[in-house]
N, C-alpha and C positions, 0 to 999 in steps of 0.2 A: 527636690519638691517643685513643681511648675510655679514659676514667680507671678505673683499677682501683677497682672499686667497695667503698667501705670507709665504715665508720662512726666511723673514727678522726676525731678533732678534730685539723687538724694542726698548731695549737700546742700543746695539751694533751697530745696523742699521746706525743710525744717529750720532752715537757717532765717525764718523770718522772726522766730521767736529771740528775742534778746532777754539773758536773764539778768537781774541785778548781780552786781559783785557779790560772788561768793564768797560766804565766811569758811565754809569747808573746803577742803581740796580732793576730798575723797569720799565716796559713798559705797558702802556694802551692801547688797541685795540678795539674800539668800532664798533659793529655790530647790527643787527636786533636779536631780539630772536627767534631763530627756530634751528633745530635739526644740521644743520651744525657748527653755533656759539659752541655748545657742545662738537662736535668732534674737534673745532679748540685750545677750551681749553685743551682738552686732549692732542692735538699735543704739543703744547707751553709748556706742563710740561717736555717734552725732551729737550727742551731749556733750561730751568731754571736748569734742573739735570746736564746740560753740562757746562754752564757757570755761574751760580749762579745768573742770572738776572730773577726776577720775570715776567712773562708776566700776565696779567690779561686782560681777554677777558670781556669787559663790553656789554649788550646787554639791549634793549628796544622793545618793540613789533613794530610791523612792521607800524603800524598807527601811532606811534611818531616818527619812525626812521628820514626820511627827515627832519621834524620841528627841532627836536631835533639837530641833526647834524649841519643844518644851523645856529641856533640859537649859538651855539659854534663857529661856523666858524666867523660868523658876529661880534661876541663879540672879536675875536682875542683871544679864549681862549686856555689854553693848558692842558686841561683835557685827550685830547686824543694825542698819539704820531702817532697811524695809525689808519685808519679807511677801513673797507671793504664796499666802497660806490657802488652804484647802477651805471651801466654804464651810463645812463642818465645825471647825475651828474658831468660828466667829463667837460663839457663845461662850466659850472656854476663855479666848483669849482678851475678850472686852470684859468679862465679870472678873477676871483676873488681873486685871490692868495693864496687860502687856500689851495693847492696842491703843495708839491715839484717836480719840475721839475726833471723827473727820465730819460731823455734822454741819457744823459750819462753811468748812471749804464745799461740801457737797451741794449746798444751796448756793452758795456766792457762784459757782461755777454752772449751776441748773443742771448737775448730772442725772438728776433722776429724768431729765427728758432726752439728755444727749444719749445716753446709753442703753442699750435695749432694756426694756423693763424688768423681765425675767432675771436678766446679770443682777441689775440692783436689788431687786428682791431677795435673792440667792447667795450672792457675792458680797455685799454691802452692808445691808440691814438686818439689825438685830436690837431688841426683837423682832418678832415679825410684825409689820404696821406699826411701828414705834415712832419711825422718823428720825432715828438714831442711825448714823452710817459711820464703819469702822474701817472701810477697804473702799477703792476704787475699783470696777470691774477691769479686770487686766487680760487674761487668757480664758476666753470662753470655749468652753469645749463640752459635748454631750454624746450621748450614744447614738451612732447609726448603723449602717450594713454596707457590707460589700458584695458583690456577686460575681459569679462568672459569666459574662455576657456570652460567650461562645456557646456554652451548654444552653443556656436561655433561647438562643437564637438559632439552634441546631435545628433546621425542618424537622427531622424524624422525632425530636424530643418534643416539638411544638404540637405537632399531630397527634403523637401518644399523649399527651398532657389533655388536649381539648378532649379528645374521646372518654378518658376518664372521669374528667372534673367538670367538664362543660363549658368553658370558658378558656381565652387565651394565654397562654404562658408569658407573663411578664413580671417585670418586678412588683412584690405584693404590695398592695396599697392597704389591706387589711389584714390582723392577725389570722384569719380564717384562710386568706390566701396563703400566708406564710408559712402556715401548718400543713396547706396541701402539698405545696412544693418542696417544704423540707420532705415530706412523706414520698413524695413521686422521686426526688433524686435520690433517696435513701439506697444504696445498692451495696451492701456489705460485700458479697460474693465478686464485686467489680472493684471493691477498693474505693468507691466512691458514694459519699455520705452526705446526707441533707442540710446541715446546720453545724455551726458553731455558737457555741454560746458561753457565758460567765457562769463558773461555775466554783471559783476558789474561795473559801471561806476564811481567809485569814486576815483578811481586812474587807474591803467594801464590793469586792466583785460579784460573788452571789446576788448580793442585796441590790447593787446596782443593775444586777441582769433582771431580778425579777420587778424590779421596779418597772422598767418600761413596759412590763405587762400589766400591772398593776394600774399605772395611772393612764394608759391609754384604754383600759376596760370600764372606766370612770370610777375608778377607786382612789382610795387617799391611805395614808399612813396613819392619820389622826386629825385631831383639830389643833392646830399650831399654836393658838391663842388658848384656848382652856386645858390643851393637853389630854382630853378626852379621847380614848382607843379604842375601847369597848364597842362593838356595832359598827366601827367603820374599819378599823385594820381587819377584821374579820367579818366582814361584809361579804355578801353575795358574790358581788361583782369581783373583789379580792380572791375568794375561793376559787372562781371560775378562772381566772387570770394565774394563780400560781398552777391549778391543774393542768391548763395549757402550756404553762412553762416547762413543767416535768415532762408534758408530751414533746417538746420540741429537744429535752435532753435524749429523749429514746432516739432520736434521729443524728445524733452528734458520732462522731469518729470512737473508735475504741481508746479506752485510757483516758476519756474528756470529763474526768472526775476532779480535777483540781487546776483550772485553767482560767488565764485572765488576757491579757492585751497581747503579750507574746505567743501563746498558742494560738490565739484567735487570727493573727496575721497569717502565722504559719499553716493553718488550714486554707488559706487561698494560696499562698506561695508555693505550697507542697503539692497542690492539686487535689486536697482531700474533699473539700464541702464545696457545695453549691454557694452557701450564704454564711455570712460571719458577722455575727455583733462587734463592734468594738467602737472606741471612741474616737470622733473625727481626727484628733490629735495623732493618731498611730495610722492614719491613711496614705500619707506622703510616701511610705514605704511601698505602699501597693501599687503605686505609679511609677517606680523606680526598677528599670529592668535589669538593674544590678541585684536588688534583693526580692524582686518578684519575674521570674520567668513568665509569667502570665499577665505580665501590667497591661499589654495592649487589649486584654480582654476583662479587664476588672472594671465593673462599674459602681454603682455606689446608690442607695436609697435612704431617705428617714426611716425611723421607725414608724411603723404602718399603724393605721387606726383601729380601735377596737370595735366590739359589737356595736355599739351604741352612737359610732362615730367620732368618739372623742380620741385625741393623738396627742401625745406627749411622750417625753423622752428624759431620761434620767439626767440629771445634770452632772457635767465633772466641770473640769477648769477652775479657774482661782481669782481672787480679788490680789490687789497689791496694798498693804498697810505698811505704817509707819511705826517702828518698835518704838513702845515707850521710853526705853532705857538708851536710847539713843543720844549720842553726845551731838549729832547733826541735823536735829528738827527741824529747822529753821529751811538748811538746803534740802532737805527730805520733802519739804512742801515744794519748793521750787521746782525739784524734780516731777511732783506731778503735776503742777501746773504745765510744765514742758509735756508731760507724755499724753495727756488729755486733749490736745491739739488737734483739729482735723488732720492738719498736714501729716503730724506724727502717727496718728492711729491708721492712715492711709500706708505710710510708711512700715508700721508694723505689720501691717496686712500683706504689703510686698513683700518682706522678708521670710514670711511664712507663718507669724503670730495670728491666733485666731482674734482677732478684735472683736470685742464687745459693742464697738463705737455704732450705733444705730442707721446713722448716714451711710458709713462705710458697707456696713452688712448690707442695706438695701441697695446699693448702687450696681447699676448692669457690669459694670467692671470689675467687680468683687465677685458677682455671683456667676460669671462666666469663666472665671480666670482658673478653675481646676473641675475637674469632674464630679468633685464632689461639693463645691462650695455652694451650689443651689441648694443642696439638701442640707448642708448645715446653716444656711440662710434660714430656710423653714423652720428647724429645727430649735434654734435660737431663742424664738418668739415662743415656744410650745415646752420649753421645758420645766422641771419641777424637782425639788431636792428631797434628802433627807433631813432628819432633825438636825439643826445647828446649836442646838442646847449643849451647856458645858458636859454632862452627862452622855455625850452622843455615843461616845466608845461603848459605854454599859448596854447600850440600847443596841449598838452593832453586835456585838458579842453574842446577845441573847438571840436576835434574829439569824444570825449564823448556826447557832446551836438548834432552832427549830426548823429552820428551813433547808437547811442542808441533808438531814436524815431524811426529808421526805423527798426531794427532788431528786438527788443522788444515790440514796441508798434504798428509797422506795418503802420508807417504814411510814405506817400510819395512812390519815387521808389529808387532802389539804386544808378542810376544815378544822381537823385536830390541831394541825400544826400551827395553824392562824389563831385559833382559841388561846391554846397554850402560850404564843407570843404574846397575846392581847393581854394576858394575865401578868405576864414578864413585865410589862412595859408599864401597866398600872402598878406594880408594885414599885416597881423604878422611880414613877414620877412621885408616888407618895413618900418614898424615902427621902427624895430631895425638896420636898414641902411645896412641890408644884401642884397637888391634887391633895384632898384631904382623904 
């Protein structure tokens, strides 16, 4: 990954923090197995150098992450002192007593103003608008897009596109343009396809993909305070958004019925698609010539705006929480005090972590550090998320069961799919006593 251009001296910059004498000699942080976890391990080596406290970042594959974490939680195990958990876990982990309440810490350190507002809302606060906080925003992430600059900038392609659609070929600023460009470049006889999107229905890929359309079409998943979904989830805006997501699917490469971040990066590295949806955390590999032969010709843009100008994106990323069963809670607090310092957040960005620290995100230094950082900066102030209630897994399962057959299987209509999903969610919320 191209490093965050910084004048900081790695050792001296974060060395201004002097921690109190440590009670614990070791801390264990649990996270999923991906590049940001490696960057975190590099970052916490600075903490060890300053305090003498060893910090281990233990990882497990994404497919096992939730299961392994909650197995340890439910056993009230002390294997982990902190965890970088998914935003959707906030409800289950807080109501289950697995996370330490960080509200006082949040207020004391003014994190509501220091961190990007959306990351506070979705990574840290539960219930929504309650003023109760359970995590510190750690790894910002959201869905953006990569594209083939050389295809877009080819004079012949530019001329043909303008002749057909009446405007210049460029990275799309609206979903209408996204659909036009996907249609234009979809040429199966040339082994060239318009777009790559998320379709995997085993966890949250399909739902995150659809959310990018729903949120930017002015829709939402429901009322997060009253749990009302009827008329919101199946609104006309959401019906149109789902129809257009299905239309995008018609411009994907063959066999694109079970795809997530690996395949969507491959759509670019293998020269298959003009544009590809993916989380920003997976874009560094697209700038590495060793992993992308088209690295020099790969560009990036944020999720486009919808028909009425709304522009949002599905949230990824995680907050870091203290596990309530830890035997090193005091040291975990001291670590968080170190982690939230501006100098440490800059260092985190320098190493490749996606900081949620607002001042760092807004700095010209960060925004110009890579070809995708500007799009990331824009996106992190526009993100929206899925339900973070304890029953989120049940809501997610029913969403996959309703959306996948329509988008990939061509069954029924968008309105029928969303009406059925709204009915499912109404029953789920009644079952858990959230509505009558």
